[in-house]
C-alpha beads as a LAMMPS data file, in Angstrom:
LAMMPS data file: protein, C-alpha beads

93 atoms
92 bonds

1 atom types
1 bond types

-500.0 500.0 xlo xhi
-500.0 500.0 ylo yhi
-500.0 500.0 zlo zhi

Masses

1 110.0

Atoms # bond

1 1 1 -5.972 20.021 -1.522
2 1 1 -6.528 16.744 0.324
3 1 1 -6.542 16.821 4.101
4 1 1 -3.716 14.857 5.674
5 1 1 -6.124 12.236 7.071
6 1 1 -7.811 11.854 3.683
7 1 1 -4.440 11.615 1.943
8 1 1 -3.319 8.947 4.405
9 1 1 -6.539 6.985 3.880
10 1 1 -6.146 7.311 0.097
11 1 1 -2.544 6.039 0.312
12 1 1 -3.598 3.035 2.371
13 1 1 -6.461 2.173 -0.003
14 1 1 -4.120 2.538 -3.002
15 1 1 -1.540 0.141 -1.578
16 1 1 -4.222 -2.308 -0.417
17 1 1 -5.569 -2.385 -3.973
18 1 1 -2.055 -2.856 -5.325
19 1 1 -1.457 -5.737 -2.898
20 1 1 -4.756 -7.357 -3.893
21 1 1 -3.811 -7.144 -7.583
22 1 1 -0.386 -8.732 -7.011
23 1 1 -2.002 -11.437 -4.858
24 1 1 -4.523 -12.198 -7.634
25 1 1 -1.688 -12.525 -10.150
26 1 1 0.178 -14.805 -7.737
27 1 1 -2.906 -17.005 -7.288
28 1 1 -3.260 -17.410 -11.053
29 1 1 0.423 -18.257 -11.433
30 1 1 0.167 -20.940 -8.772
31 1 1 -2.861 -22.496 -10.479
32 1 1 -1.467 -22.304 -14.024
33 1 1 0.388 -25.680 -13.968
34 1 1 -2.874 -27.362 -12.904
35 1 1 -4.542 -26.244 -16.135
36 1 1 -1.842 -26.500 -18.788
37 1 1 1.414 -28.383 -19.274
38 1 1 4.397 -26.171 -18.458
39 1 1 7.673 -26.676 -20.325
40 1 1 11.093 -26.156 -18.696
41 1 1 11.687 -22.739 -20.286
42 1 1 8.181 -21.635 -19.270
43 1 1 8.840 -22.790 -15.707
44 1 1 11.887 -20.508 -15.566
45 1 1 9.770 -17.611 -16.789
46 1 1 7.108 -18.364 -14.172
47 1 1 9.815 -18.433 -11.492
48 1 1 10.974 -14.967 -12.570
49 1 1 7.402 -13.645 -12.482
50 1 1 6.930 -15.115 -8.990
51 1 1 10.084 -13.306 -7.854
52 1 1 8.727 -10.093 -9.361
53 1 1 5.453 -10.588 -7.489
54 1 1 7.407 -10.887 -4.258
55 1 1 9.320 -7.713 -5.055
56 1 1 6.159 -5.826 -6.053
57 1 1 4.335 -6.664 -2.841
58 1 1 4.577 -3.552 -0.648
59 1 1 5.868 -3.616 2.886
60 1 1 3.231 -3.978 5.575
61 1 1 3.745 -0.393 6.769
62 1 1 2.402 0.931 3.445
63 1 1 -0.931 -0.862 3.822
64 1 1 -1.408 -0.084 7.518
65 1 1 -3.260 3.152 8.326
66 1 1 -1.141 5.676 10.190
67 1 1 -2.436 8.426 12.459
68 1 1 -1.976 11.964 11.176
69 1 1 0.201 14.463 12.993
70 1 1 -2.925 16.212 14.295
71 1 1 -4.298 12.937 15.658
72 1 1 -0.982 12.267 17.390
73 1 1 -0.915 15.811 18.765
74 1 1 -4.366 15.288 20.260
75 1 1 -3.402 11.891 21.646
76 1 1 -0.279 13.201 23.342
77 1 1 -1.658 16.708 24.074
78 1 1 1.089 18.437 22.097
79 1 1 0.424 21.894 20.649
80 1 1 -2.463 21.154 18.311
81 1 1 -2.633 24.820 17.223
82 1 1 -0.171 24.232 14.372
83 1 1 -2.177 21.208 13.265
84 1 1 -5.364 23.266 13.298
85 1 1 -3.690 25.977 11.232
86 1 1 -2.471 23.374 8.757
87 1 1 -5.911 21.783 8.516
88 1 1 -7.574 25.157 7.954
89 1 1 -5.053 26.084 5.258
90 1 1 -3.696 29.097 7.141
91 1 1 -0.197 27.599 7.243
92 1 1 1.816 25.596 4.737
93 1 1 3.832 22.518 5.562

Bonds

1 1 1 2
2 1 2 3
3 1 3 4
4 1 4 5
5 1 5 6
6 1 6 7
7 1 7 8
8 1 8 9
9 1 9 10
10 1 10 11
11 1 11 12
12 1 12 13
13 1 13 14
14 1 14 15
15 1 15 16
16 1 16 17
17 1 17 18
18 1 18 19
19 1 19 20
20 1 20 21
21 1 21 22
22 1 22 23
23 1 23 24
24 1 24 25
25 1 25 26
26 1 26 27
27 1 27 28
28 1 28 29
29 1 29 30
30 1 30 31
31 1 31 32
32 1 32 33
33 1 33 34
34 1 34 35
35 1 35 36
36 1 36 37
37 1 37 38
38 1 38 39
39 1 39 40
40 1 40 41
41 1 41 42
42 1 42 43
43 1 43 44
44 1 44 45
45 1 45 46
46 1 46 47
47 1 47 48
48 1 48 49
49 1 49 50
50 1 50 51
51 1 51 52
52 1 52 53
53 1 53 54
54 1 54 55
55 1 55 56
56 1 56 57
57 1 57 58
58 1 58 59
59 1 59 60
60 1 60 61
61 1 61 62
62 1 62 63
63 1 63 64
64 1 64 65
65 1 65 66
66 1 66 67
67 1 67 68
68 1 68 69
69 1 69 70
70 1 70 71
71 1 71 72
72 1 72 73
73 1 73 74
74 1 74 75
75 1 75 76
76 1 76 77
77 1 77 78
78 1 78 79
79 1 79 80
80 1 80 81
81 1 81 82
82 1 82 83
83 1 83 84
84 1 84 85
85 1 85 86
86 1 86 87
87 1 87 88
88 1 88 89
89 1 89 90
90 1 90 91
91 1 91 92
92 1 92 93
């Protein structure tokens, strides 16, 4: 089982990779008319794909690392014993 910190880091890296892939697609779409002639019906299709790229781009909070509950407990000095038990696998969530 992944630790919470490792799972959080994995989630952030996943969404950063996703964002990079959508950004690469966007860059290619923007450059496409510079390389080939685009017809009116193709322009409509490109507009739809651009809208999809906007919708597929995750919110900023998904690509920003978040502190784990244990890190927050340490920061605010709040009962870290439960966090330690969770981390050691002696307690389930």
